[in-house]
C-alpha positions as CSV (number, residue, x, y, z in Angstrom):
1,M,-55.7,-1.6,-23.5
2,P,-56.8,-0.8,-27.1
3,D,-54.8,-2.4,-29.9
4,P,-52.5,0.4,-31.1
5,V,-53.0,-0.7,-34.7
6,L,-56.7,-0.3,-34.5
7,S,-58.4,3.0,-34.8
8,S,-61.2,1.7,-32.5
9,Q,-62.3,-1.5,-30.8
10,R,-65.2,-1.9,-33.2
11,P,-64.8,-2.4,-36.9
12,T,-64.8,1.0,-38.6
13,P,-64.9,1.2,-42.4
14,L,-62.1,3.0,-44.0
15,V,-63.1,6.5,-45.2
16,V,-61.9,7.3,-48.7
17,A,-62.1,10.9,-49.5
18,P,-63.6,12.0,-52.9
19,G,-61.0,12.0,-55.6
20,Q,-58.7,9.7,-53.6
21,F,-59.2,7.1,-56.4
22,Q,-57.2,9.4,-58.6
23,Y,-54.3,9.4,-56.1
24,T,-50.9,9.4,-57.8
25,R,-47.8,8.6,-56.0
26,P,-45.3,11.4,-55.5
27,Q,-42.3,11.6,-57.8
28,S,-39.9,13.8,-55.7
29,V,-39.0,14.7,-52.2
30,E,-41.0,17.9,-52.6
31,D,-44.1,15.8,-53.4
32,V,-43.5,13.8,-50.3
33,V,-43.3,17.0,-48.2
34,A,-46.5,18.2,-49.8
35,L,-48.2,14.9,-49.0
36,I,-47.1,15.2,-45.4
37,D,-48.4,18.8,-45.2
38,G,-51.7,18.0,-47.0
39,H,-52.6,15.1,-44.7
40,G,-51.4,16.4,-41.4
41,I,-48.9,13.6,-41.1
42,E,-47.2,13.3,-37.7
43,I,-45.1,10.1,-38.2
44,V,-43.2,8.6,-41.1
45,D,-43.0,4.8,-41.3
46,L,-40.0,3.3,-43.1
47,R,-40.6,-0.2,-44.5
48,F,-38.4,-2.9,-46.2
49,T,-38.6,-6.6,-46.9
50,D,-36.5,-9.3,-45.2
51,L,-35.2,-12.2,-47.3
52,P,-38.2,-14.6,-46.7
53,G,-40.6,-11.8,-47.7
54,L,-42.1,-10.2,-44.6
55,W,-42.4,-6.5,-44.3
56,Q,-40.3,-4.9,-41.5
57,H,-40.5,-1.3,-40.3
58,F,-39.6,1.5,-37.9
59,S,-40.9,5.0,-37.6
60,I,-39.3,8.5,-37.5
61,T,-40.5,11.9,-36.6
62,L,-41.0,14.8,-39.0
63,P,-37.8,16.6,-38.1
64,E,-35.9,13.6,-39.4
65,V,-37.5,14.0,-42.9
66,S,-35.2,15.9,-45.1
67,T,-33.5,15.7,-48.5
68,R,-30.6,14.0,-46.7
69,L,-32.8,11.2,-45.6
70,F,-33.5,10.3,-49.2
71,E,-29.9,10.8,-50.3
72,D,-27.9,9.3,-47.5
73,G,-30.4,7.0,-45.7
74,I,-30.9,6.2,-42.0
75,G,-29.2,3.4,-40.0
76,F,-30.6,0.2,-38.6
77,D,-29.4,-3.2,-37.3
78,G,-29.2,-5.6,-40.2
79,S,-28.1,-8.6,-38.0
80,S,-31.6,-8.8,-36.5
81,I,-33.3,-9.2,-39.9
82,R,-33.8,-12.7,-41.3
83,G,-31.4,-13.6,-44.1
84,F,-29.4,-10.3,-43.7
85,Q,-26.1,-9.6,-41.9
86,E,-24.0,-11.3,-39.2
87,I,-23.6,-9.6,-35.8
88,H,-20.1,-8.3,-36.7
89,E,-21.4,-6.5,-39.8
90,S,-24.8,-5.4,-38.5
91,D,-24.9,-1.7,-39.5
92,M,-27.1,-1.1,-42.5
93,L,-28.9,1.9,-44.1
94,L,-32.4,2.4,-45.4
95,K,-33.0,4.9,-48.2
96,P,-36.7,5.7,-48.8
97,D,-38.1,5.6,-52.3
98,C,-40.2,8.8,-52.6
99,T,-42.4,7.2,-55.4
100,T,-43.7,4.6,-52.9
101,A,-45.3,7.0,-50.4
102,F,-48.8,6.4,-49.2
103,V,-50.9,7.4,-46.2
104,D,-51.4,4.4,-43.9
105,P,-55.1,4.0,-43.1
106,F,-54.6,1.9,-39.9
107,Y,-52.7,4.0,-37.3
108,E,-54.4,6.4,-34.9
109,R,-51.8,9.1,-35.5
110,P,-51.6,10.3,-39.2
111,T,-48.7,8.2,-40.6
112,L,-47.0,8.2,-44.0
113,A,-45.5,4.9,-45.2
114,L,-42.4,4.8,-47.4
115,I,-40.9,1.7,-49.0
116,C,-37.1,1.7,-48.7
117,D,-34.0,0.2,-50.3
118,V,-31.3,-1.3,-48.2
119,V,-27.8,0.1,-48.6
120,D,-24.4,-1.2,-47.4
121,P,-23.0,1.7,-45.3
122,I,-19.3,0.9,-46.1
123,L,-19.6,0.4,-49.8
124,R,-22.4,3.0,-50.2
125,L,-24.0,0.5,-52.7
126,P,-27.3,-1.3,-52.7
127,Y,-27.2,-4.3,-50.5
128,S,-27.0,-7.6,-52.5
129,R,-29.5,-9.5,-50.3
130,D,-32.1,-6.8,-50.5
131,P,-35.0,-8.4,-52.3
132,R,-36.1,-5.1,-53.8
133,Y,-32.7,-4.5,-55.2
134,I,-32.8,-8.0,-56.9
135,A,-36.1,-7.1,-58.5
136,R,-34.7,-3.7,-59.7
137,K,-31.7,-5.5,-61.2
138,A,-34.0,-7.9,-63.0
139,E,-35.9,-4.9,-64.5
140,N,-32.6,-3.4,-65.6
141,Y,-31.6,-6.7,-67.2
142,V,-34.8,-6.7,-69.2
143,A,-34.1,-3.2,-70.5
144,S,-30.4,-4.0,-71.3
145,S,-31.3,-7.3,-73.1
146,G,-32.3,-5.6,-76.3
147,I,-35.4,-7.9,-76.3
148,A,-37.8,-5.7,-74.4
149,D,-37.9,-2.6,-72.3
150,T,-40.6,-3.6,-69.8
151,C,-41.9,-6.7,-68.2
152,F,-45.4,-6.4,-66.9
153,F,-46.8,-8.6,-64.0
154,G,-50.3,-9.2,-62.9
155,P,-50.4,-11.6,-60.0
156,E,-53.7,-13.1,-58.7
157,L,-53.2,-13.5,-55.0
158,E,-55.6,-15.8,-53.2
159,F,-56.0,-15.8,-49.5
160,F,-58.2,-16.9,-46.6
161,I,-60.0,-14.8,-44.0
162,F,-60.7,-16.9,-40.9
163,D,-62.7,-16.0,-37.8
164,S,-59.8,-17.3,-35.7
165,I,-56.7,-19.5,-35.9
166,R,-54.9,-21.3,-33.1
167,F,-51.8,-23.4,-33.4
168,G,-48.9,-24.7,-31.4
169,Q,-46.3,-27.5,-30.9
170,D,-43.9,-28.5,-28.2
171,A,-42.3,-31.7,-27.0
172,H,-45.6,-33.5,-26.1
173,C,-48.3,-32.0,-28.4
174,G,-49.0,-30.3,-31.6
175,F,-52.1,-28.8,-33.2
176,Y,-53.8,-26.2,-35.3
177,Y,-57.4,-25.2,-35.2
178,I,-59.2,-23.0,-37.8
179,E,-62.6,-21.4,-37.2
180,S,-64.8,-19.9,-39.9
181,A,-68.5,-19.1,-39.9
182,E,-68.4,-19.9,-43.6
183,A,-66.9,-23.3,-43.3
184,E,-68.9,-26.4,-44.3
185,W,-67.7,-28.2,-41.2
186,N,-69.8,-25.8,-39.1
187,T,-73.2,-26.7,-40.6
188,G,-74.0,-28.4,-37.2
189,R,-72.6,-25.8,-34.9
190,D,-74.8,-24.1,-32.4
191,E,-74.1,-20.5,-33.4
192,G,-76.3,-18.8,-30.7
193,A,-78.6,-17.2,-33.3
194,F,-82.3,-16.8,-32.3
195,G,-81.8,-18.6,-29.1
196,G,-79.7,-21.4,-30.6
197,G,-79.4,-23.2,-33.9
198,N,-77.4,-22.3,-37.0
199,L,-77.8,-19.8,-39.8
200,G,-76.7,-22.2,-42.5
201,Y,-75.4,-21.0,-45.8
202,K,-72.0,-22.5,-45.5
203,A,-70.0,-22.8,-48.7
204,R,-69.6,-26.5,-49.6
205,Y,-66.1,-27.8,-50.2
206,K,-64.9,-26.6,-53.6
207,E,-68.1,-24.7,-54.2
208,G,-67.1,-21.2,-52.8
209,Y,-66.6,-19.7,-56.2
210,F,-68.8,-16.6,-56.8
211,P,-71.9,-17.2,-54.6
212,V,-73.7,-14.1,-53.5
213,P,-74.4,-13.3,-49.8
214,P,-75.5,-14.9,-47.4
215,H,-73.0,-17.6,-48.5
216,D,-70.4,-14.9,-49.2
217,T,-70.0,-13.0,-45.8
218,L,-66.8,-11.2,-46.8
219,Q,-68.0,-8.9,-49.6
220,D,-67.8,-5.7,-47.5
221,I,-64.4,-6.7,-46.0
222,R,-63.0,-7.3,-49.5
223,S,-64.5,-4.0,-50.7
224,E,-62.8,-2.2,-47.8
225,I,-59.4,-3.8,-48.7
226,V,-60.0,-2.6,-52.3
227,L,-60.7,1.0,-51.2
228,A,-57.5,0.9,-49.0
229,L,-55.5,-0.3,-52.0
230,M,-56.9,2.4,-54.2
231,G,-56.2,5.0,-51.6
232,A,-52.5,3.9,-51.8
233,G,-52.5,4.4,-55.5
234,I,-53.0,0.8,-56.6
235,Q,-55.5,0.2,-59.4
236,V,-57.8,-2.8,-58.6
237,E,-59.8,-4.5,-61.3
238,V,-62.0,-7.1,-59.5
239,H,-62.6,-8.9,-56.3
240,H,-64.6,-12.1,-55.4
241,H,-65.0,-15.1,-53.2
242,E,-62.8,-18.0,-54.2
243,V,-63.4,-21.8,-54.6
244,A,-62.6,-23.1,-51.1
245,T,-64.9,-23.1,-48.1
246,A,-64.1,-21.1,-44.9
247,G,-63.5,-17.8,-46.5
248,Q,-61.1,-17.9,-49.5
249,N,-60.8,-14.7,-51.5
250,E,-59.2,-13.0,-54.4
251,I,-58.5,-9.4,-55.3
252,D,-56.9,-8.7,-58.7
253,M,-54.7,-5.6,-59.2
254,R,-54.2,-4.2,-62.6
255,F,-50.8,-5.2,-64.2
256,A,-47.8,-3.0,-63.6
257,P,-44.0,-3.2,-64.2
258,L,-42.1,-5.8,-62.2
259,L,-40.7,-3.7,-59.4
260,R,-43.8,-1.6,-58.9
261,M,-46.0,-4.8,-58.8
262,A,-43.8,-6.4,-56.2
263,D,-44.2,-3.2,-54.1
264,N,-47.9,-3.5,-54.7
265,V,-48.0,-7.1,-53.5
266,M,-46.5,-6.1,-50.2
267,I,-49.1,-3.3,-49.8
268,Y,-51.8,-5.8,-50.8
269,K,-50.8,-8.2,-48.1
270,Y,-50.6,-5.5,-45.5
271,M,-54.0,-4.0,-46.3
272,S,-55.7,-7.4,-46.4
273,K,-54.3,-8.5,-43.0
274,N,-55.1,-5.2,-41.3
275,V,-58.6,-4.7,-42.7
276,A,-59.4,-8.3,-41.6
277,R,-58.0,-7.5,-38.1
278,R,-60.2,-4.4,-37.8
279,H,-63.1,-6.7,-38.2
280,G,-61.9,-9.2,-35.6
281,K,-60.8,-11.7,-38.3
282,V,-57.5,-12.9,-39.6
283,A,-56.1,-13.1,-43.1
284,T,-53.5,-15.6,-44.2
285,F,-51.5,-16.1,-47.4
286,M,-50.4,-19.6,-46.3
287,P,-50.9,-21.7,-49.5
288,K,-52.7,-24.8,-48.0
289,P,-54.2,-24.2,-44.6
290,I,-57.2,-26.5,-45.1
291,F,-57.0,-30.2,-45.9
292,G,-59.3,-31.5,-48.6
293,D,-60.1,-28.2,-50.4
294,N,-58.5,-25.8,-52.8
295,A,-55.4,-24.0,-51.8
296,S,-54.3,-20.4,-52.4
297,G,-52.2,-19.7,-55.5
298,M,-50.5,-16.6,-57.0
299,H,-51.0,-17.1,-60.7
300,C,-48.6,-14.7,-62.4
301,H,-49.7,-13.1,-65.7
302,Q,-46.7,-11.7,-67.4
303,S,-45.7,-10.2,-70.8
304,L,-42.7,-8.4,-72.4
305,W,-43.2,-5.1,-74.1
306,K,-40.9,-2.8,-76.3
307,D,-41.6,0.7,-77.4
308,G,-45.2,0.4,-76.3
309,R,-45.8,-2.9,-78.2
310,N,-46.7,-6.2,-76.7
311,L,-44.1,-8.7,-77.9
312,F,-46.2,-11.7,-76.9
313,F,-49.0,-11.1,-79.5
314,D,-49.1,-12.6,-83.0
315,P,-52.5,-12.9,-84.8
316,S,-51.4,-15.9,-86.7
317,G,-49.7,-17.8,-83.8
318,Y,-50.9,-20.5,-81.5
319,A,-53.5,-18.9,-79.2
320,L,-52.5,-15.6,-80.8
321,T,-49.0,-15.8,-79.3
322,S,-45.7,-14.9,-80.9
323,E,-42.6,-17.0,-81.0
324,T,-41.1,-14.7,-78.4
325,C,-44.0,-15.6,-76.1
326,R,-43.6,-19.3,-76.7
327,W,-39.8,-19.1,-76.1
328,Y,-40.5,-17.2,-72.9
329,I,-42.8,-20.0,-71.8
330,G,-40.1,-22.5,-72.8
331,G,-37.8,-20.8,-70.4
332,L,-40.3,-20.9,-67.6
333,L,-41.0,-24.6,-68.1
334,K,-37.4,-25.6,-68.5
335,H,-36.3,-23.8,-65.3
336,A,-39.5,-24.5,-63.4
337,P,-38.0,-27.0,-60.9
338,A,-35.5,-24.4,-59.8
339,L,-38.0,-21.5,-60.0
340,M,-40.2,-23.3,-57.5
341,A,-37.5,-22.6,-54.8
342,F,-38.6,-19.0,-55.0
343,C,-42.1,-19.3,-56.4
344,A,-43.4,-22.0,-54.1
345,P,-40.9,-21.4,-51.3
346,T,-42.4,-23.1,-48.2
347,T,-42.9,-26.7,-47.1
348,N,-46.6,-26.0,-47.1
349,S,-46.5,-25.0,-50.8
350,Y,-46.2,-28.6,-51.8
351,K,-49.4,-29.5,-50.0
352,R,-50.9,-27.4,-52.8
353,L,-48.9,-28.7,-55.7
354,V,-50.6,-32.1,-56.0
355,P,-53.0,-33.3,-58.7
356,G,-56.5,-32.1,-58.4
357,Y,-57.9,-28.9,-56.8
358,E,-56.9,-27.0,-60.0
359,A,-53.3,-27.4,-59.0
360,P,-50.9,-26.6,-61.9
361,V,-48.4,-29.5,-61.4
362,N,-47.9,-30.3,-65.1
363,L,-45.1,-28.5,-66.8
364,A,-46.9,-27.9,-70.1
365,M,-48.3,-25.1,-72.1
366,S,-52.0,-24.8,-72.9
367,Q,-54.7,-22.2,-73.8
368,R,-57.4,-21.9,-71.2
369,N,-56.4,-25.2,-69.4
370,R,-56.0,-24.6,-65.7
371,S,-54.2,-27.9,-65.1
372,A,-51.2,-26.7,-67.1
373,A,-48.4,-24.7,-65.5
374,A,-48.3,-22.2,-68.3
375,R,-51.8,-21.1,-69.4
376,I,-52.6,-18.6,-72.2
377,P,-55.8,-16.8,-71.3
378,M,-58.3,-16.5,-74.2
379,Y,-60.7,-13.9,-72.8
380,S,-59.7,-11.3,-75.4
381,D,-58.1,-11.3,-78.9
382,S,-56.6,-7.8,-78.4
383,A,-52.9,-7.4,-78.8
384,E,-52.6,-5.6,-75.4
385,S,-54.1,-8.5,-73.5
386,K,-51.9,-11.3,-74.7
387,R,-49.9,-12.8,-71.9
388,V,-48.8,-16.0,-70.3
389,E,-50.2,-17.0,-66.9
390,F,-47.6,-19.0,-64.9
391,R,-49.8,-20.8,-62.4
392,C,-47.3,-22.6,-60.1
393,P,-46.4,-19.7,-57.7
394,D,-48.2,-19.2,-54.5
395,P,-48.7,-16.1,-52.2
396,S,-46.1,-17.3,-49.6
397,A,-43.5,-16.2,-52.1
398,N,-41.3,-13.1,-51.7
399,A,-42.7,-11.3,-54.8
400,Y,-39.5,-9.4,-55.5
401,L,-37.5,-12.6,-55.8
402,A,-40.3,-14.7,-57.5
403,F,-41.0,-12.1,-60.2
404,A,-37.2,-11.5,-60.8
405,A,-36.6,-15.3,-61.1
406,M,-39.5,-15.8,-63.5
407,V,-38.4,-13.0,-65.9
408,M,-34.8,-14.3,-65.8
409,A,-36.1,-17.8,-66.8
410,G,-38.3,-16.4,-69.5
411,L,-35.6,-14.3,-71.0
412,D,-33.3,-17.3,-71.0
413,G,-35.9,-19.0,-73.0
414,V,-36.1,-16.2,-75.5
415,N,-32.3,-15.9,-75.8
416,N,-31.9,-19.6,-76.4
417,R,-35.2,-20.1,-78.4
418,I,-36.4,-22.8,-76.0
419,Q,-39.5,-24.5,-77.3
420,P,-42.2,-25.2,-74.7
421,G,-43.3,-28.5,-76.3
422,E,-46.6,-29.3,-77.9
423,P,-49.7,-27.6,-76.3
424,L,-51.8,-29.9,-74.1
425,D,-55.3,-28.5,-74.6
426,K,-57.1,-31.2,-72.7
427,N,-57.6,-32.2,-69.1
428,I,-54.1,-33.5,-68.3
429,Y,-55.4,-35.3,-65.3
430,D,-57.5,-37.6,-67.6
431,L,-54.6,-38.5,-69.9
432,P,-53.9,-42.3,-70.2
433,P,-51.0,-43.4,-68.0
434,E,-48.7,-43.9,-71.0
435,Q,-49.2,-40.3,-72.0
436,A,-49.3,-38.8,-68.5
437,R,-45.9,-40.2,-67.6
438,N,-44.3,-38.2,-70.4
439,V,-45.6,-34.9,-69.0
440,P,-43.0,-33.5,-66.6
441,Q,-44.2,-32.2,-63.2
442,V,-43.1,-29.7,-60.6
443,P,-41.0,-31.0,-57.7
444,G,-42.9,-32.7,-54.9
445,S,-41.2,-31.0,-52.0
446,L,-39.3,-27.9,-51.1
447,E,-36.1,-30.0,-50.7
448,E,-36.4,-31.2,-54.3
449,S,-36.9,-27.6,-55.5
450,L,-33.8,-26.4,-53.6
451,R,-31.7,-29.2,-55.1
452,A,-33.0,-28.2,-58.5
453,L,-31.9,-24.6,-57.7
454,E,-28.4,-25.8,-56.7
455,D,-28.1,-27.6,-60.1
456,D,-29.7,-24.9,-62.3
457,N,-29.0,-21.3,-61.4
458,D,-26.8,-19.9,-64.2
459,F,-29.8,-18.2,-65.7
460,L,-30.5,-16.3,-62.5
461,R,-26.9,-15.1,-62.2
462,K,-26.7,-13.3,-65.5
463,S,-25.8,-9.7,-65.0
464,D,-25.4,-10.6,-61.3
465,V,-29.2,-10.3,-60.8
466,F,-29.1,-13.1,-58.3
467,T,-25.6,-13.3,-56.8
468,R,-24.2,-16.7,-55.8
469,D,-24.3,-15.4,-52.2
470,V,-28.0,-14.8,-52.4
471,I,-28.8,-18.2,-53.8
472,E,-26.6,-20.0,-51.2
473,T,-28.1,-17.9,-48.4
474,W,-31.6,-18.7,-49.6
475,I,-31.0,-22.4,-49.8
476,D,-29.2,-22.6,-46.4
477,Y,-32.0,-20.5,-44.7
478,K,-34.8,-22.7,-46.1
479,R,-33.0,-25.9,-45.0
480,V,-32.0,-24.8,-41.6
481,H,-35.0,-22.8,-40.5
482,E,-37.9,-24.5,-42.4
483,I,-37.2,-27.9,-43.8
484,D,-35.3,-29.3,-40.8
485,P,-37.8,-28.1,-38.1
486,V,-40.7,-29.6,-40.0
487,R,-38.8,-32.8,-40.8
488,L,-37.8,-33.4,-37.2
489,R,-41.3,-32.9,-35.6
490,P,-43.9,-35.7,-35.4
491,H,-47.0,-35.1,-37.5
492,P,-50.4,-35.7,-36.0
493,W,-51.4,-38.1,-38.8
494,E,-48.3,-40.3,-38.0
495,F,-50.0,-41.2,-34.7
496,H,-53.0,-42.4,-36.7
497,L,-50.9,-44.4,-39.0
498,Y,-48.3,-45.8,-36.7
499,F,-49.2,-45.6,-33.0
500,D,-50.5,-49.2,-32.9
501,M,-47.6,-50.7,-34.9
């Protein structure tokens, strides 16, 4: 049977109509109806995000699309969603946001996708554990702070595209196996070309950054992802191969306000996974799937604006930054151990956060230096471009929660005028030991980050942006469903180390 997600069994490029690059998202229910009529839509797909950060969905027929749908919502079972309700309080509502509508390019039947907010049907209020609602509250907090009216985010999501992935574990075995025609480990593989042999041109470890084809075999796939994103109303600036072997990639979206960018991240992941699948490949945003090479990060560029002016720019400040910018960085660095619970939220995240591989483990500020957690890019001296790049997050994060947590930490820094410390404009990895030990580092494990979050969360709970219930639910979920299962299972390398003891 053909895969229902695929429009054909063979890779088929997405067709982007002329003028689709100027697509603007609808602003009203009437605009959504016009979009349905104009594209011959037959099905409407409603999407929302569970607490860990995976998109969920169900679909409705056109007779169900009405003004009432957008005003009152439609019911679903919240007890079956990770991090949501218990069985005795399962009824929940979804309310579509008309400004998020886009035509899904992957289904055979013409389908319109809508991102939804989750609503408590009893209180008729936004659901406190809905990640999108938390991001919206963070935006509202920015606007009510008196400091700024907008926080812009520009995340750089890195990801791998593999030819295949196999993994499994039970009582007597455990394994994973990655395959990629680009991988250096395949230079000796018989690839069946020209009666045998190998086509070569494998990216060497840590040398995958920017080579042209034939080393880079994924250019057309990335371009297809970019066109799909643009067709959904997302402005893309650049795409390229990344540093690691075996198909690491990056596509950079143009910055946008916090909530909009979190929505865009969800669309970005969706488009990347499904375009890869159309080509018989698999995309993953797992931070560290490959041992011994660079991992995937989500470096988050961010800035505060008020009345159309970038508050982070000062022509006379360090690296052209204002005091507001440096205080914001001070907040990020002070609260970084707790932030990592949301920004690097998996056990695998801490396989990335180790010295080397450009990993930003050092809680310091610097211009240009990629070994510092808070980097100030120096590509341009324009006021509009000045920003801080917080490099610790990775793409396994729930973008709604990670962005919200970062802006809450930054604003706490501004409110309390927290200094980020002296800049470290040198390779921090090469510091003498007596200097290096004075540079604080990110936690070494998810458990350490969760403990930090338990000890330091007042900044998140201002204006009830993160409720105590959300924080406690997050910590409990991570310990029960992720930390304990990993902790209790033998690791293959333990057999190498200990089997003959």
